[in-house]
N, C-alpha and C positions, 0 to 999 in steps of 0.2 A: 218595253223600256220607256221611262219618263225622265227627261233631263230638264233642268232649269239653268238658264244662263243669266247671271246677276252681276255683271261687271260694273265698275265705276267708269268714268271717262278716262281716257288715256290722253292727258293734257297735251295739246298741240298736235295730236294725231287723229284721235277718234273720239266721238261722243260715246256715252254709255249706250245709247240706242244703236249706233253703228256697230259697236263692238259686239253687242248682244246679237244683232242680226247676222253678223259674219259667223259667229259661233253656231247659230241655228242653221244657217245654210250649209256649213261644213258637216254638222252632225247629221242632217237629213241626207246629205250625199252618201255618207257611210252607212247610216241606219235609217232607211227611208220609211220604215214602219214606226219609228219612235215618236212619242209625244214630246214636242220641244216647246218650252215656255220661256219667253223672254221677260225678265224683270229688271230693266235698266235701273241701276242703283245710283245713289248719291249720298253724300254725307254733309251737305250744306254748302258745298262749293258749286262750281259750274256744272250744269246738268241737273240740278235739283228740280227746276221747273219742269224740264222734259220728263224726268223720272216720275214725278208726282202726277203730271197730266196723263202720262202713258198708262198709269195703273188706275187712276181715278176718273179721268175725263175732265172736262172743263174747257176754258177758253184762254187765249193769250191776249194781252193788251200791250201796246207799244207806246212809249213816251220818250220825249227828248229831255235829257237831264244833263247836269254838269258831270263830266268825266273826272277821273282822279286827278288829272293835271290841269283841270279848268276848261278843257275843250269839250263842247257839247257832244254827247253820244246818244244813240238810240238804244233804249233798254226795254226789255220785256218784263212783265210780271204776269203771273197766272191767277186765274180765279177758278177755284174748284166748284163742283156742283152745289156744295153746301154754303157757298159764299165766302169761303176762306180765301184770302189773298196770299199768294205765294211769291215772296220777294227774294231775289237772289242778289246778294251784294256784288258778286262777280259781274253781273250785268251792267252795273252802274259805276262801280269803284274797283273793278277787277284788274289783276296784274296783266292779263292778256291784252288789255286796252292800252298798255303803255309799251312802246318799243324798248328793248333791253337797254339801249344806250341812253334812254330818257328817264329811266326809273330813278326817282329821288323821293324817298319818304318824308324828307323835310318839307317838300312842296306839295305832296299828294294830300287830297282831302276826301273824306267820305260824304261830302255834301250831296252827291247824286243819289246815294242810297236813301238819304233823308227825304229828298224830293220824291222818290218813288213811293215811300211810305205815306207821305202827304197826299199824293195822287190817289192811292188806294183808299185812304181814309175819306177823302172828299167824294169818292165814288160810292161810299156807303159801307165799305168793309169794316167790320168790327172784330174779326178774327184774323190775325196776321201770323203767318208762318214765314220766318225770315232765316234764310240760309246765309251764313256769313263767312264761308270759306272762299279762298282764292283772292283775297283782297290785295290791293297795291298800297294800302294806307297804313300809317302808324300814328294816327292823330287822336287816339283815345275816344273816337266817336264824336269828337268836337264838331267836325263838319256836318255830320248827320244831325246832331242836336240843333245846330244853328239853322239848318234848313227847315227844321220843325218849329222854329220860333224862339229858341234860346238865344241869349246874347252873351258873348265873351268879350270882356274889355281888358285892355292893357292898363298899366299904371297911370297913363295919362287920360284914360277914359275913351280911347279910340277902340271901335269895335274890330275884332279880329276875324279873319276869313275862316279860320278853323282848319289848320294843316299841322303837320308835324313840327314845323318850326315855331308855331304859336304855343306849343305846350309850355315852354319856359317863359313866354311873354304874358300869359294870362294872369291877371290880378283879381278878377271878379267874374263870377258866373251868375247870370240872371236867368232862372228857369221858369219864371212865372208866365212867360209868353208862349209856352209849349202848346201845340195844337190842342184845342179843347176836346176833340173826339178821343184823345188818348185816355181820358178818364173812363170811357166805356169800352176801351179796346182790350182784347185778350191777346197777348203777344207771346208766341213761342219761338224761341231761337233754336235753330238746329245747326250744330257745328260738330266738328270732329276732333276738337282739342280740349284739354282741361287745364291749360297753362294759367298761372296767376298773371296779374298785370305787370308786376315788377320782379326784378331779380334775375338770376342766372337762367331760370326756366321761363322767364316772362316774355311778354309780347315782343319787346325790342330785341333781346338777346337771341331768341330762338328764330324769329321770322324776319327780323330786320335785314339780314344779309341777302335773302332771296328777293327782297324788294328794292335792292340797290344801295343799301346803307354801307358806307365805308366804316372802318374802325372809329374814325373821328365822329362821323354821324351817329354811330351807335352810342357813344358816350353822351353826346348832346341830347339824343332822343330819350335815353334812359333818365337823365337828369331832369329833362323837361316833363316826362311822364310822372315822375315822382312829385314834382312841383304841382302839376295839374291835378293829381289825385288829392293833394292837400287842399287845393282850392275847392274841389268838388266836395270834399268832406265838410268844409265850412258851409258851402251853399246848401247842402242837403241836411246838415246837422246830424249826420250819421256816417258810418263808413261807406265809402263809394264802391270799393272794389275788393272786398275781402271774401271772395267766393271763387270756387273752381270754374274756370272758363272765362274769367274776367279778361285774360290776356288774349283771347281769341280775336283774330282779325285786327291786330294792331290796337287792341283796347276797345273795339266795338262791343265786345261782350260786356265790358264794364258799363258802358253807356246804356245799352239796352236793358241789362239786368239791374244795374245799380240806380239808374235814373227812371227808366220807364217800367220797371217791375216785371220784365219779361221772365218767363220760365225757360231755363236752359235744358235742352234735350239732345242726346246724341242723334246726329242727322240720319245715320243709317237705320236706327231704330224706327224713326218716324216713317221713312220710306218703306221699310219692310212691313211695318204694321199696316200702312195704307194698301200694300199689295196683298195683304192676308197671307204672308209668306209661310207662316207656320202650317196653315191648312194645305198649302201646295206641297209642303215637304212630306206629308204623311204617307204618300205612296210613290215617292221619288227614288230613282235609281242613282242619280249622280247630279251634282251641282258644280258648275264652273264659275269662278269669280276672278277678279283681278283689278289692277289699277296701273297707272303709268309707271310707277316705280314702287316696288315692295322694299321697305327698309324698316328700321327700328320704330319709326313713327307709326307705321301701319298697325303695329301691335300696341305700342305704348299709348297711343291716342285713339284707339278703337276705330280705325278707318274702315272702309267698305269691306275689304277681304276678311278682316278680323270679325266684323259684325256678322257677316254672312256665315263664316265658319262656326261662330258661336251658336247660331241658330241650328245649323246642320248637326252639330255635336249633340244637341238636345234630342234630336230624332234619329241619331246614329246613321245619318246619310253621308256617304263619301263626298268629299269636296276637294276640288282641285283649284 
């Protein structure tokens, strides 16, 4: 018998690595002769670095960056053996970094994620794999872009910090100062959602409430995001956010794809490919997967359990 354990993290309880190890321990207790393989999975949120390093090898680097509410935090990023930098937005701008009572997407900024990208570029990375799940922000990626050299000015010419409240204040975006190494960088964004930037299925409406947005905040953020998109359209002289996944991570998808030219890829696909998952399935008896909560989004947005099940279906391997 050969079993594969490929869970996502169970947010607030277990990492993907811990969950996979528990499954393996219990399987070997019952079936001591079984071959048990752990493939900790992720879809671009917390645990993406752990998952990729566990299957590919590499090293961790730790930096101090600005957290989502402006307080410094220590954040990791990974470097794979081929030199690819793996950056996890949850490390620098993630929801778990903010106490529930302090969550406020009007004040939260993605600046720290931009600082991590700059540090990776300065260290020589030219291939970036950026997981953008688990964010605390709804700033359209403005904070991230500002950390990388962009400037956002209000009607009076004052530079803005780059947070949710600044979306409706921005009058001009200056993108010429972005980090020069970006012109040689190959950026892949891994995320588990395909939401547009605006509207009833957009960044604010779907994910704003879990980040602490009240109904009044949601109206303000949606109006601000619409205004911000118009300013970015003018700055870029082309549509900023007309693609699937632009609404991921409070609009971070729009900034990475629409400004930096990143390619959007489902996170679970990137991790399973790195693990050579299809080859592992060819003589497998059973796969067990899971996440902290299975709901409509698990299927609609292709999260880890759905991605694993899809691969298993192809090889007719039972999956729990």
